[in-house]
C-alpha positions in Angstrom: -28.3 3.6 -5.8 -24.5 1.8 -5.0 -23.4 -0.3 -2.1 -22.9 2.0 1.1 -19.1 2.5 1.5 -17.2 1.1 4.8 -13.6 2.2 5.8 -10.9 0.6 3.6 -9.2 -0.7 7.0 -11.9 -3.6 7.4 -11.3 -4.7 3.9 -9.0 -7.4 3.5 -8.3 -7.6 0.0 -7.0 -3.9 -0.2 -4.4 -4.7 2.8 -3.0 -8.0 0.5 -3.1 -5.5 -2.5 -1.1 -3.0 -0.5 1.2 -5.6 0.8 2.3 -7.1 -2.4 2.9 -3.2 -3.7 4.7 -2.3 -0.7 6.9 -5.5 -0.9 7.6 -4.7 -4.8 8.9 -1.4 -4.0 11.6 -2.5 -1.2 14.4 -3.6 -3.3 16.1 -5.7 -0.5 14.1 -8.7 -1.6 15.5 -8.8 -5.0 18.3 -11.0 -6.0 21.7 -9.3 -6.7 21.2 -10.4 -10.3 18.7 -8.2 -11.1 21.4 -5.5 -10.7 23.4 -6.7 -13.6 20.1 -6.8 -16.5 19.8 -3.7 -17.8 16.5 -2.5 -19.4 16.9 0.9 -21.5 20.1 1.1 -19.3 18.2 0.9 -16.0 18.9 -2.1 -13.6 15.8 -4.3 -13.7 15.1 -3.5 -10.0 14.7 0.0 -10.7 12.2 -0.7 -13.8 10.1 -2.9 -11.1 10.3 -0.4 -8.6 8.8 2.4 -10.5 6.4 0.4 -12.1 5.1 -0.8 -8.6 5.5 2.7 -7.4 3.1 3.8 -10.3 0.6 1.1 -9.6 0.7 2.0 -5.8 0.0 5.3 -6.6 -2.9 4.4 -9.1 -4.4 2.1 -6.2 -4.1 4.2 -3.5 -6.1 7.0 -5.7 -8.9 4.0 -6.3 -9.1 3.0 -2.5 -9.5 6.9 -1.7 -12.0 7.5 -4.2 -14.3 4.4 -4.1 -13.8 2.8 -0.8 -13.1 5.7 2.0 -16.0 7.2 3.4 -15.7 11.0 3.7 -17.5 13.3 6.1 -18.8 15.5 3.5 -20.4 12.9 2.0 -22.2 11.9 5.4 -23.3 15.6 5.7 -24.5 15.4 2.0 -26.6 12.5 2.9 -27.7 14.0 6.2 -28.7 17.0 4.7 -30.7 15.4 1.7 -32.3 12.7 4.2 -30.8 9.7 2.7 -29.5 7.1 5.5 
């Protein structure tokens, strides 16, 4: 079938991507000039934070769906006799 799932805390790639996305939603790292550049009337830093927030939400949804081992799955496998 598929590869067995492991907890996402043991996957370094997930933590790297998570760290990058968290850094992008923190406005302290942006230079002051980002406030002067407007995109559709919004400062560039705000646009970056909105896009990064959407990406963070999508990434967390992906991790929970495909990498997170849930108790219900373990119980289902045990009742079917799958190890």
